[in-house]
N, C-alpha and C positions, 0 to 999 in steps of 0.2 A: 061897396065891397061884396064880391060874390060869395056864395055859400062855401065853396072849396077853400077860399082864403080864410074865412071865419073858422073853418075846421082846423086849418093849420095853426092858427093862433090859439084856439081852444086846446089843441094837442100840446102846444108849447107850455101852456099853463099847467096842464096835467103833469107834464114831465118836470117842470120847475118845482112842483110840490113834492117830488121824491128826492130826499136828501142824497147827495152824491159827492161827498168830499173825495179828493184824490186818494186813491187806495181803498175807497169804500163805495164803489159804484155799483155793487151787486144788485140792489133793488131796482135801480134805474135800468141796468142791463136786462134784468128779468122782464121789465115792462116793455122795453124795446124789442126784445126777442119775441114776446107775445104779439106785438104789432107786426113784426115781420111774418109771423105765422099767419095772422089774420089777413095779411096782404097777399098771401099765397106766393111769397118768394120761395125760391128753391135753394137747396144746399145750405140751409140755415144752421149755424153753429155758434158756439161760444168757446173761445180758446181759453187756455189756462190762466191768462191774465184778466179775462173778463171782456175782451173785445167781442162784439156781436157782428156776425156776417150774414148776409142774405143776397142771393143772386137773382137779378131780373134777366131772364134769358132772352136772347134776340135771335132772329134768323140771320142777322149779319154775321160775317165770318171773321171780322177783324178783332184785334186784341181788346180785352175788356177795359172799361173805364172804372176806376175805383173812386167812389164818392164817399167821403168820410166826414164825420162830425164828432168832436169829443164830448163825452158825457159828463166828465168831472167838473166840479166847481171849486172855487177858492174858499168856500164857506164851511166852517166846522159843522159837525152833525147837530150840535145844539142850537144852531142859528134858527131864529124864527123865520119861516119861509112864507108867511102870510103875504099875499099880494093884493093889488087893487087895480081897477080900471078907472081912469079919469082923463078927460080931455084928449081923447085919441091916443092915449098911452096905456101900456100895461106895466105896472111896477111889480118888482119882486126880485129877491136875491137870485142871481143866475139866470134870469129870464132871457137876457140877451147873450150871455156868455156862459152856456151855449145851448140853452133849452130850445130856443127858436131854430138854432142850427140843426139840432137833432130832429126836431119836428119837420124840418124842411126835407130830410131824407124821405120821410113818408109822404110828405106833400108832393115831392117831385115824382114819386111813383104814381100818386093819384092823377097828377096832371098829364103824365105820359100816357096813362090809360085812357083818361077822359078825351084827350086829343088824338088818340089812336096813332101815336108816334112810334115809328119803328127805327131803332138805332142801328148804327153800323156794327155794333158788337154788344156783348153782354155788359150789364152794369152790376158791379158789386157795391151794395150799400153796406157801409161799415160804421158802427157806433163804437168808438174806441175810448179807452181809459187813459189816465195818467198824462194828460197834456199840461195841466196846471202845476205850478209850484215845484215841489220836489219829485213830481212824477217823472221828470226828466225825459218826457216823450217815450216812455217805455211801451205804451200801447201802440203808437205809430211805428216804432222800431220793429215791433213784432209783425205789424201789418205789412211793412215793406220787406221784411225778411220772408214773409210768406209769398208775396207776389213778385218781388224783385223787378227786373226790367221787362218781364213778360206782360206788360200792360200798355195800353195806349197812353194813359196819363193818370195822374192822381189829382182829383179835385177835392179840395178841403173847404168845408163850409164853416165860416165864422159868423155868428149871428148878427153882429153889429157893424160889419164891414161893407155894407152896401155902398156902392159908388167908388170903391177902391179895388185894385187888383194887386195882390201880393205876389211878386215874382222873384223877390230877393229875400233870402233868409238871413236874419241877423244872428251872428255867432254869439254865444253866451257861455260864460264859465262862472260857476258858483262855488263858494267855499263856506265851510263852517270853521271859524277861527276860535280857538280856545286858549285862554290865558289862565295860568295856574301860579299861585303863590302859597306861602305858608299861612297867610291870613293872620288873624289875631283880634284883640280888643281895640276898639276905635280910640280909647283913651290911653290905656296903659301900654299898648303896643304901637302908639302913633309913630309914624315914620317908616314902618314896614310897608312894603309895596302892596297895593290892592289890585286884584285882578280886574275889577271894574275900572279903576283909574287908568290902568295900563291899556285896556282896550279903548277907553275914551281917547287917549292920546293917539292911538292908532287910527281911530275914526277921523280925528282932526287932520291927520296926515293924509288920509285917503281923500277927504272932502276938499283938501287944498290943492289937489292935482289939477293942472290946467289941461283939460281934455279937449280934443279937437271937435269943432262943430261940423267939420266936413273932412273925412267921412264921420257921420254922427257916432259918438262914442260916449258911453255913460257908465257911472258907478253908483251903486246904491247899497247902503246898509239897511236891510229891511227888518231885522229883528235883533234885539239884544236881550240877554237874560243872564242872571247870575246873582251871587251874593246870598247872604243868610238873613241879615236883619240890619236895621238902620244903624246900630251901634257895633257892627262887626266889620272888620277889614276883610273884604271878599277874598276867599281863597280860590274861587273859580268863577269865570264868566265866559260867555260865548256870544258870538255874533254871526249872522248870516250875511254874506257879501255876494252881490250880483254885479258882474262885469259884462258889458256888451259893446259891440261895434258892428257897423255895416261892413267893415273892411277887416279881412283876416289878419293882415299885418298889424293894423292898429290895435286889434284885440290882443295880439301876441305881445305887443309893446306894453299895453296896459297890464296884462297879466304879469309880465316880468317886473314891472314897477311895483305892483301890489305885493307880489311875493317877496321882493326885496324889503319893502316896508315891514312886512310881517316878520321876516327873518331878523331884521334889525331891532324889532321890539323885544327880542330875547336879551336878557341881561342877568347879572347875578340875582338869584332868588326869584326870577321871573321866567317862566317857561311859556312860550307862545308857539302854537302849532296850527297848521291849516289842513283841513281835509276837504278834498273835492267832493261836492255833493250834487253836482249837476253840470252837464256839458251839452250844449245844443250846437251842433255843427253848422257852419255857414254854407251857403250855396246860392246859386243864381241861375235863372233862365233868361235868355236875352229878351229885351223889350220888343224885339222884332220877331220873336217866335210866333208861329201861326196861332197857337193857343192864346197868347197874350193879345194878339190882334183880334181874334174872335171875341174874346171877353170884352175888349173895348167896344167892338161893334154892338154886342148884345146890350151893354150898358147904355151906349149912345141911343139905341132904339127905345130905351126906357126913360130917356130924358136926362141921363147922367153924363157929365164930362169926366170920364174915368181917370182916377189918379193912380199912377204906378208908384207903389211904395214898397218898403221893406218891413219885415216884422219877424217876430219869434213865434212860430206856430208849428203845427204838426208837419207843415210842408218843408220845414228844415230837413227832415229825414230824407225824403226822396230827392230833394234838390241837392243835398250834400253828396248823394251817390250818383249824381248825374242823370237822374230820371226826370222827365217832364212833370212839373207839378205847379199848381196855381191855387190861390186862395180867393174865394169870392164870398160876398156877404148876402144876407137875407133881408135885412132892414137897417134902419138907423135907430139911434137911441143914445143913451148916456149913462153916466155914473157907474160904469162897469167896475166890478170888484168891490162895490159897496152895497149896503142893504137898501139903498135908494135906486138901485139899477132899474132902468126902464127901456122899453122898446116903443117906437112909434108904429102904430098899427097900419096906417094908410100906405106906407111904402112896401109893406109885405107883398102886395100884389105885384109891384114892379120887380121886387127881388125874386119872387118865384118865377115870373115870366122870363127874367134874365136867365135864371138857371135852366129852365126847360129848353130855351132857345140854344143855350150853350151846349147842353147835352145832346140835343137833336143834331147840331151841326159839328160836334167835336171831331167826328171821323172824316 
């Protein structure tokens, strides 16, 4: 492993050690902004949401390439971020999703400079906020609002995606469903409806849906809360519902079915209502698009048989608006979104080589 790749991994560890829950990415943004300054990028700025921008100018006259990586993590601020190295791996919450991706922004600049590569147009490096959870891609929406169609393409870096090419965006719709009742005492008021019980019935109905495997369509209740005490009939309870599909029509059908189940959960003395808390638009770039073909070739040269897949990422935003966008990875790893998350260090070299070759030839 050469010195530059070691620097990228060390930088990823430094980034991982800075807490960055969705909506609280400020400290990490400050660190990245400092890196952009030390790297002598130009037109460095931080927008009102906290997205960090820096431009690598080129003598090329073509439209710029936007290279982005999200800074936020799924982990709350109080999470112990201590990591460790063992057996060719680096462990730590958020190390793969997406600290190594953010580090790759800087690493890509290092490699372009080291190899004296001149690109066909400017590169805008962007470290964005609000990709995870209820961030609802706010950061990337602001990025695409800023640059729009006046770009060559959007390249999104996801740390653990090496070997894959995301060119299709999975549509997502998310709800917070709230049930309310009058509540009461578990003994003396037994028989009155419980908000917890009513939501539980709704979950059973949702989990019993026969969802298509092709196109892949999913349903998940990721969080339930409510009630007062073990001996209290709950007067209020909430759940967060996530609906996804590779196909827009299939997602629409699932949404209609879920909304009908929610509406039918209303009955005398039981009020159930749903609030939309997130919506990720679907989109797609053809598998035969030149950028997809280029990405396949760059991966092949690094020994990977590229897999074309769909996913829910920052690329949803430009793809949904008809702009060319693609997601590439930096390395492999596992246990994403858990405190045992890890990256494999050896493939980082292949991942970075793939990225620099892609950027060199993108125009």
